[in-house]
C-alpha positions in Angstrom: -119.5 101.2 74.0 -121.3 101.1 77.3 -123.6 103.0 79.6 -125.5 102.4 82.8 -128.8 103.8 84.2 -132.3 103.2 85.6 -135.1 102.3 83.3 -138.7 101.1 83.0 -139.1 97.7 81.4 -141.5 98.1 78.4 -141.6 94.6 76.9 -139.8 91.3 76.7 -139.5 88.7 73.9 -137.7 85.4 73.8 -134.4 85.3 71.9 -133.0 81.9 71.1 -133.2 79.1 73.6 -132.2 81.0 76.8 -131.9 84.7 76.1 -134.4 87.5 75.9 -134.6 90.8 74.1 -135.9 93.6 76.3 -136.9 97.3 75.7 -136.4 99.8 78.5 -137.3 103.4 78.7 -134.5 105.4 80.4 -134.1 109.0 81.2 -130.9 109.6 79.2 -131.1 107.0 76.4 -134.8 106.9 75.7 -136.3 103.7 74.4 -133.4 101.2 74.2 -133.3 97.5 73.3 -130.8 94.9 74.2 -130.2 91.2 74.8 -130.3 89.7 78.3 -128.3 86.5 78.4 -130.1 83.9 80.3 -133.2 86.0 80.3 -135.5 83.0 80.4 -133.8 81.4 83.4 -135.5 81.0 86.8 -133.2 83.6 88.3 -133.7 86.4 85.7 -137.2 85.8 84.2 -139.1 86.9 87.3 -137.2 90.2 87.2 -138.2 90.9 83.6 -141.8 91.9 84.1 -143.2 94.9 82.1 -143.4 98.0 84.3 -140.5 96.9 86.5 -137.9 99.5 87.5 -134.5 98.2 86.6 -130.9 99.1 86.9 -129.4 98.3 83.5 -125.9 98.2 82.1 -125.7 98.1 78.3 -122.6 97.1 76.3 -121.8 96.6 72.6 -118.7 96.7 70.4 -120.3 99.3 68.2 -122.9 101.9 69.0 -125.4 100.8 66.3 -125.5 97.2 67.5 -128.3 95.9 69.6 -125.9 95.1 72.4 -126.4 93.3 75.7 -128.0 94.3 79.0 -127.0 93.2 82.5 -130.0 93.9 84.7 -130.6 94.3 88.4 -134.1 94.8 90.0 -134.8 98.2 91.6 -138.4 97.6 92.3 -141.2 95.4 90.9 -144.6 96.9 90.3 -146.3 93.5 90.0 -147.7 93.7 93.6 -149.3 97.1 92.7 -151.5 95.4 90.0 -152.1 92.1 91.6 -155.5 92.9 93.1 -156.8 95.4 90.5 -157.8 94.7 86.9 -157.9 98.4 86.3 -154.3 98.8 87.5 -153.1 95.9 85.4 -154.9 97.4 82.3 -153.3 100.7 83.2 -149.8 99.3 83.4 -150.3 97.5 80.1 -151.4 100.6 78.3 -148.6 102.8 79.6 -145.9 100.3 78.6 -147.6 99.6 75.2 -148.0 103.3 74.3 -144.4 104.1 75.2 -143.0 101.2 73.2 -145.3 102.2 70.3 -144.6 105.9 70.0 -141.1 106.6 71.3 -138.3 106.8 68.7 -135.5 104.4 69.5 -132.6 105.9 71.5 -134.1 109.4 71.6 -134.1 110.9 75.1 -137.4 112.2 76.6 -136.4 113.0 80.2 -139.5 114.9 81.2 -141.8 112.1 79.9 -139.6 109.5 81.6 -140.0 111.2 85.0 -143.8 111.5 84.5 -144.0 107.9 83.4 -142.1 106.7 86.5 -144.3 108.8 88.8 -147.5 107.5 87.1 -146.5 103.9 87.4 -145.7 104.3 91.1 -149.4 105.3 91.6 -150.6 102.0 90.2 -153.1 100.3 92.5 -154.5 103.7 93.8 -157.6 103.3 91.6 -159.3 106.5 93.1 -156.6 108.8 91.7 -154.9 106.8 88.9 -157.3 107.5 86.0 -156.9 111.3 86.4 -153.1 110.9 86.7 -153.2 108.7 83.5 -155.3 111.3 81.6 -152.7 114.0 82.5 -149.9 111.7 81.4 -151.7 111.0 78.1 -152.0 114.8 77.5 -148.3 115.1 78.2 -147.5 112.2 75.8 -149.4 114.0 73.0 -147.5 117.1 73.7 -144.1 115.3 73.8 -144.8 113.6 70.5 -145.7 116.9 68.8 -149.5 116.6 68.9 -150.2 118.8 71.9 -153.7 120.3 72.4 -154.2 124.1 72.6 -157.1 124.6 75.0 -156.4 128.2 76.0 -158.9 130.0 73.7 -161.5 129.4 71.0 -159.9 128.7 67.6 -162.8 130.7 65.9 -163.6 133.6 68.2 -160.4 133.9 70.3 -162.5 133.9 73.5 -161.5 132.0 76.6 -165.1 131.7 77.7 -167.5 128.8 77.2 -165.0 126.4 75.8 -166.8 123.1 75.4 -165.3 121.5 72.3 -162.0 120.5 70.7 -161.6 120.8 66.9 -160.6 117.4 65.5 -158.6 119.1 62.8 -156.5 121.6 64.8 -156.5 120.2 68.3 -157.7 123.7 69.5 -160.5 124.5 71.9 -163.8 125.8 70.4 -166.5 127.6 72.2 -170.3 126.9 71.8 -170.6 130.0 69.8 -167.6 129.3 67.7 -168.8 125.8 66.8 -172.1 126.9 65.5 -173.6 124.4 63.0 -170.4 122.3 63.2 -171.0 121.4 66.9 -171.9 117.8 66.0 -168.4 117.3 64.4 -166.5 118.5 67.5 -164.9 116.5 70.2 -165.8 117.0 73.8 -163.8 119.3 76.1 -164.8 118.5 79.7 -163.3 120.9 82.3 -160.9 118.2 83.5 -159.1 118.3 80.2 -158.2 121.9 81.0 -157.3 121.1 84.6 -160.6 122.6 85.9 -163.5 121.3 87.8 -164.0 118.3 90.1 -162.7 115.6 87.7 -165.6 113.2 87.8 -165.1 109.8 86.4 -167.5 110.6 83.6 -165.6 113.7 82.7 -162.4 111.6 82.6 -163.9 109.1 80.2 -165.0 112.0 77.9 -161.6 113.5 78.0 -160.0 110.1 77.1 -162.3 110.0 74.1 -160.8 113.3 72.9 -157.1 112.4 73.7 -157.8 108.9 72.2 -158.9 110.5 68.9 -155.6 112.4 68.5 -153.6 109.3 69.5 -155.3 107.1 67.0 -156.0 109.6 64.2 -153.0 111.9 64.4 -150.1 110.3 66.2 -150.4 106.7 65.1 -150.6 107.5 61.3 -147.6 109.8 61.7 -145.6 106.8 63.1 -146.5 104.5 60.2 -149.2 102.1 59.3 -149.6 100.4 62.7 -152.8 100.9 64.6 -152.8 102.2 68.2 -152.1 99.3 70.7 -155.2 97.5 71.8 -154.1 97.9 75.4 -155.4 101.4 75.5 -158.9 100.5 74.4 -158.9 97.7 77.1 -157.9 100.2 79.8 -160.6 102.7 78.8 -163.2 99.9 78.7 -162.1 98.6 82.1 -162.3 102.2 83.6 -165.7 102.8 82.0 -167.1 99.6 83.6 -166.4 101.2 87.0 -168.8 104.1 86.4 
């Protein structure tokens, strides 16, 4: 069994004395693990940096085996995060969330392309947080926890939508929330693709998407909590306000 393709390196861990096990996210094969022989060597280790774009060739005797990867660098993204703590925090949260939530060997081609485009924007701190928010919304949708922000869950109106129901993930208007307003999540215009997308609005929107990542998606995937990398990114971004 063998295949070849491009992929985003998600994580690396040592395997034995000289090898490494890596996880890559590819367009056709999804999240896929394999052993890199000599992965700790001076020649290969610098290539195996999370977020790097790789050309990988996987081979195994049987399809259900972990198999081995031969890797070639396509482009490193290390230089994009070298001078920006926000960019480094962003890279870490994207790779951590993908490794956390993607089922093994299940293709998600649309999410793959969006992830590749997002990572290529690293270092552009003026635009990256908004691009990341849009990616996070897409991630929720891809994992089956998409938000419905088109109309009020209570009144059916498309006007004055300022909340999101934590139970249904649907928009709620000021009138529809009524006495339950203090239990609602914020719905800033940027979450619906409207408005000027101020940094404060993005932070509010990340509060809402973060709720569904932590309270809906993570429990559905098992008992593991959401990766700490996301909280560190939101904290780093909030410090820029």
